[in-house]
C-alpha positions as CSV (number, residue, x, y, z in Angstrom):
1,M,23.2,-7.4,-15.1
2,G,24.3,-6.1,-11.8
3,F,23.4,-4.0,-8.8
4,G,24.5,-0.3,-8.9
5,V,24.6,3.0,-7.0
6,F,23.4,6.1,-8.8
7,I,24.3,9.5,-7.3
8,H,21.4,11.9,-7.4
9,R,21.2,15.6,-6.4
10,S,18.1,17.6,-6.5
11,D,20.1,20.7,-7.5
12,S,21.9,18.8,-10.3
13,I,22.3,20.1,-13.8
14,Y,21.1,16.8,-15.1
15,D,17.4,16.1,-15.9
16,D,16.8,13.5,-13.3
17,S,13.4,12.3,-12.0
18,P,14.3,9.4,-9.8
19,A,11.1,7.5,-10.2
20,E,11.2,7.9,-13.9
21,Q,14.6,8.5,-15.4
22,Y,18.3,9.2,-14.7
23,Q,20.2,11.4,-17.2
24,F,23.9,10.8,-17.8
25,P,26.6,11.7,-20.4
26,G,27.4,9.3,-23.2
27,Q,30.9,8.3,-22.1
28,Y,29.3,6.4,-19.2
29,L,26.9,4.5,-21.3
30,G,28.5,1.1,-20.8
31,R,28.5,1.4,-17.0
32,V,24.9,2.3,-16.8
33,Q,23.9,-0.4,-19.3
34,A,25.5,-3.0,-17.0
35,C,22.6,-2.2,-14.6
36,V,19.8,-2.7,-17.1
37,G,17.3,-5.3,-15.8
38,D,18.6,-5.0,-12.3
39,W,18.2,-2.9,-9.2
40,I,20.0,0.3,-8.3
41,I,20.2,2.4,-5.1
42,Y,20.0,6.2,-5.2
43,Y,22.5,8.0,-3.1
44,E,22.6,11.7,-2.2
45,P,26.3,12.8,-1.5
46,R,27.4,14.0,1.9
47,K,28.2,17.5,0.6
48,V,24.4,18.1,0.1
49,A,22.9,20.0,3.0
50,A,20.7,17.7,5.1
51,T,21.7,14.8,2.8
52,R,19.4,11.8,2.7
53,G,22.3,9.4,2.1
54,Y,21.1,6.2,0.4
55,F,17.4,7.1,0.0
56,A,15.6,4.9,-2.5
57,V,15.8,1.8,-4.7
58,A,14.6,1.3,-8.3
59,K,15.0,-1.0,-11.2
60,V,16.5,0.1,-14.6
61,E,14.3,-1.0,-17.5
62,R,16.4,0.3,-20.4
63,V,18.7,3.0,-21.7
64,I,17.9,5.3,-24.6
65,P,19.5,8.4,-26.1
66,D,18.0,11.6,-24.6
67,P,15.8,13.0,-27.4
68,K,16.2,16.5,-25.9
69,A,20.0,16.6,-25.3
70,P,22.5,15.4,-27.9
71,G,25.3,13.3,-26.3
72,M,23.2,12.5,-23.2
73,Y,21.4,9.3,-22.3
74,L,18.5,8.3,-20.1
75,A,18.3,5.3,-17.8
76,L,14.5,4.6,-17.8
77,I,13.2,3.3,-14.5
78,E,10.8,0.3,-14.6
79,H,7.3,1.3,-13.8
80,G,6.3,0.6,-10.2
81,S,9.8,-0.3,-9.1
82,Y,10.9,2.9,-7.4
83,L,10.6,2.8,-3.6
84,D,11.7,5.4,-1.1
85,F,13.4,4.1,2.0
86,I,11.5,4.5,5.3
87,N,14.8,4.7,7.3
88,P,17.7,7.0,6.4
89,V,20.8,5.1,5.5
90,P,23.9,7.2,6.0
91,F,27.2,6.8,4.1
92,S,28.8,5.7,7.4
93,G,27.8,4.7,10.9
94,P,29.6,4.2,14.2
95,D,31.4,1.2,12.8
96,G,32.4,2.6,9.4
97,V,31.0,2.8,5.9
98,I,27.8,0.9,5.0
99,E,28.9,0.3,1.4
100,R,32.0,-1.7,1.8
101,G,32.9,-1.6,-1.9
102,V,34.2,2.0,-1.6
103,L,37.1,0.9,0.6
104,N,40.5,0.3,-0.9
105,E,42.7,-2.7,0.0
106,E,44.0,-0.9,3.1
107,G,40.4,-0.5,4.3
108,R,40.3,3.3,3.7
109,I,37.7,5.2,1.7
110,S,38.9,5.6,-1.9
111,G,38.0,7.9,-4.7
112,R,35.4,5.4,-5.7
113,A,33.1,6.9,-3.2
114,Q,32.8,10.0,-5.5
115,A,31.7,8.0,-8.5
116,A,28.4,9.1,-9.9
117,V,27.6,5.5,-11.0
118,R,29.3,2.5,-9.5
119,P,28.7,-1.2,-9.2
120,I,27.7,-2.6,-5.8
121,S,28.0,-6.2,-4.6
122,A,24.9,-8.2,-3.6
123,A,26.1,-8.1,0.0
124,D,26.3,-4.3,0.1
125,F,23.0,-4.0,-1.8
126,N,21.2,-6.3,0.7
127,R,22.8,-4.5,3.7
128,I,21.7,-1.0,2.5
129,V,18.2,-2.1,1.5
130,S,17.8,-4.1,4.8
131,I,18.5,-0.9,6.8
132,G,16.4,1.3,4.4
133,I,13.2,-0.8,4.5
134,D,13.5,-2.6,7.8
135,E,10.6,-1.6,10.1
136,D,12.6,-2.6,13.2
137,E,15.4,-0.2,12.3
138,P,18.3,-2.6,12.8
139,E,21.7,-1.6,14.0
140,L,24.3,-0.6,11.5
141,P,26.7,-3.4,10.5
142,R,30.3,-3.8,11.8
143,L,33.2,-3.6,9.5
144,D,34.4,-7.2,10.4
145,E,31.3,-8.8,8.8
146,P,31.9,-10.9,5.7
147,G,31.0,-9.8,2.2
148,V,33.4,-6.8,1.8
149,T,34.0,-6.2,-1.9
150,H,35.8,-3.5,-3.9
151,A,34.0,-1.5,-6.6
152,V,35.4,0.3,-9.5
153,D,35.4,4.1,-9.9
154,G,32.1,4.6,-11.8
155,F,32.7,7.9,-13.5
156,A,36.5,8.0,-13.4
157,D,38.4,8.1,-16.7
158,E,39.9,4.6,-16.4
159,A,39.3,1.2,-17.8
160,Q,36.0,-0.3,-16.6
161,A,36.0,-3.4,-14.5
162,P,33.1,-5.8,-14.9
163,F,30.2,-5.8,-12.5
164,I,30.4,-8.5,-9.9
165,F,27.6,-11.0,-10.1
166,E,26.5,-12.7,-7.0
167,Q,23.6,-15.0,-6.1
168,E,22.5,-13.2,-2.9
169,R,19.2,-11.5,-3.8
170,D,17.4,-11.7,-0.5
171,R,15.5,-8.4,-0.8
172,V,14.4,-8.4,-4.4
173,M,11.2,-10.4,-3.8
174,Q,10.2,-7.9,-1.1
175,L,10.9,-5.0,-3.3
176,S,8.4,-6.3,-5.9
177,S,5.6,-7.2,-3.4
178,R,2.7,-4.9,-3.4
179,I,1.7,-5.9,0.1
180,V,5.2,-5.0,1.4
181,R,5.3,-1.8,-0.7
182,N,1.9,-0.6,0.6
183,R,3.0,-1.1,4.2
184,L,6.3,0.7,3.7
185,F,4.6,3.5,1.8
186,R,2.1,4.0,4.7
187,R,4.9,4.2,7.2
188,L,6.9,6.6,5.1
189,V,4.0,9.0,4.5
190,L,2.6,8.9,8.1
191,H,6.1,9.7,9.5
192,A,6.6,12.6,7.1
193,Y,3.1,14.1,8.0
194,D,3.4,13.3,11.7
195,K,0.3,11.1,11.4
196,R,-1.8,14.2,10.8
197,C,-4.4,14.6,8.0
198,A,-3.2,17.2,5.5
199,I,-6.8,18.4,4.8
200,T,-8.5,18.5,8.2
201,G,-5.4,19.0,10.3
202,L,-6.6,16.3,12.7
203,K,-4.2,13.8,14.4
204,L,-6.3,11.0,15.7
205,I,-4.7,7.9,17.4
206,N,-6.9,5.0,18.4
207,G,-6.8,3.1,21.6
208,G,-4.3,0.6,20.1
209,G,-1.9,3.4,19.2
210,R,-2.6,3.3,15.5
211,A,-3.1,6.5,13.6
212,E,-6.5,7.0,12.1
213,V,-5.2,8.4,8.9
214,D,-4.4,6.8,5.5
215,A,-1.4,7.1,3.3
216,A,-3.0,8.1,-0.1
217,H,-1.3,8.0,-3.5
218,I,-2.1,11.2,-5.3
219,R,-1.7,9.5,-8.6
220,P,-2.9,5.9,-7.9
221,V,-0.7,2.9,-8.4
222,E,-3.2,1.6,-10.9
223,A,-2.6,4.8,-13.0
224,S,1.2,4.4,-12.9
225,G,1.6,6.4,-9.7
226,P,5.0,5.6,-8.1
227,D,5.7,4.8,-4.4
228,I,7.6,8.1,-3.9
229,L,6.9,10.3,-1.0
230,S,6.1,13.3,-3.2
231,N,3.2,11.2,-4.7
232,G,1.8,10.6,-1.2
233,I,-0.4,12.5,1.2
234,A,-1.8,11.7,4.7
235,L,-5.6,11.9,4.7
236,S,-8.3,10.9,7.2
237,G,-10.8,8.4,5.9
238,T,-13.4,11.0,4.9
239,A,-10.8,13.3,3.2
240,H,-9.3,10.2,1.4
241,W,-12.8,9.3,0.1
242,M,-13.4,12.8,-1.1
243,F,-10.0,13.1,-2.7
244,D,-10.2,9.8,-4.6
245,R,-13.6,10.9,-5.9
246,G,-12.5,14.3,-7.0
247,L,-14.7,16.3,-4.5
248,I,-11.5,18.0,-3.3
249,G,-8.2,18.6,-4.9
250,L,-5.0,20.7,-4.4
251,S,-3.5,23.5,-6.4
252,D,0.2,23.6,-7.2
253,D,0.5,26.0,-4.3
254,L,-1.3,23.5,-2.0
255,D,-4.6,25.4,-1.7
256,I,-7.4,23.1,-1.0
257,L,-10.0,23.1,-3.8
258,I,-13.6,22.1,-3.6
259,S,-15.2,20.7,-6.8
260,R,-18.1,22.6,-8.3
261,H,-19.8,19.1,-8.6
262,A,-19.9,18.7,-4.8
263,N,-23.6,18.7,-3.7
264,D,-22.8,20.1,-0.2
265,P,-19.7,22.4,-0.5
266,D,-20.5,24.2,2.8
267,S,-20.2,20.9,4.7
268,I,-16.9,20.1,3.0
269,Q,-15.6,23.6,3.8
270,G,-16.4,22.9,7.4
271,L,-14.0,19.9,7.4
272,L,-11.0,21.8,6.1
273,N,-8.3,23.1,8.4
274,K,-8.5,26.9,9.1
275,T,-5.6,27.8,6.7
276,G,-7.3,26.5,3.6
277,K,-4.1,24.9,2.6
278,A,-2.8,21.4,2.9
279,I,-0.6,20.8,5.9
280,V,2.5,19.3,4.5
281,P,6.1,18.4,5.6
282,G,8.6,21.2,5.9
283,R,11.2,19.7,3.5
284,V,10.4,20.4,-0.2
285,F,11.2,16.9,-1.5
286,E,8.6,15.4,0.9
287,R,5.8,17.6,-0.2
288,P,3.2,16.7,-2.9
289,H,4.9,17.3,-6.3
290,P,3.0,19.6,-8.8
291,Q,3.2,16.9,-11.5
292,F,1.1,14.5,-9.4
293,L,-1.3,17.3,-8.2
294,R,-1.9,18.3,-11.8
295,W,-2.6,14.7,-12.8
296,H,-5.2,14.5,-10.0
297,R,-6.9,17.7,-11.0
298,E,-7.0,16.7,-14.7
299,N,-8.2,13.1,-14.1
300,C,-10.1,13.1,-10.8
301,F,-11.1,16.6,-9.8
């Protein structure tokens, strides 16, 4: 087992769903199998417009042949392991690259940085995750810190070097803690929605500076809903209660729906923002995903 970095692009030709699966060609099977049972970090390359950099972490459960695409394989993500970072982690900061393993022996960025799958040392893993989930947003590290390692070129046509196994696993327990994950998910969702209820449009901050809005899972964790921003929505207490009980729902186009089973639909209508649509973030990947909205309509609404 070993930590890894998987490059993901939303416009990729590959059939990727980061919280569920990662598709890759068969010649890279051994490299992905080296990550089975361990954690990987998703990275969006710098050539992507408005790149998220290192944006999430997940655990690889197993690898199977893709039943829909001969010659392709799927790395299946362990249920409940995917977690979006609350802080953006760029490829490099003021003091150089964050992932030290992409440096060559002269300290320069090598072709390894283009590898679609590459091993990552425990030191690099902990550094990236610490920045990504730290609620105090720590400063980026300096290049003279210890723990610099050199990774192999993940998708290059050359002999594969073994993954480096290290004992530093400081963040793994945090990544598995439901208490920690709930807190991080709340911060992630509230930041994306500017602390505003998507249904009512209200942005209420109490005297202590805390937003009076919940970070709701569209598909609940108990029903295999992942901690991914596109499965989240910011809702006031009343809207959250109605959403969970199926009195309101959302269409794939984000129209707010009122259940025919509601005993006072006029009062519910009066709570909705004037547009009749959910108020959601501007970036597509931050908005509620249709697959989660459909699940809610089919199982709750």
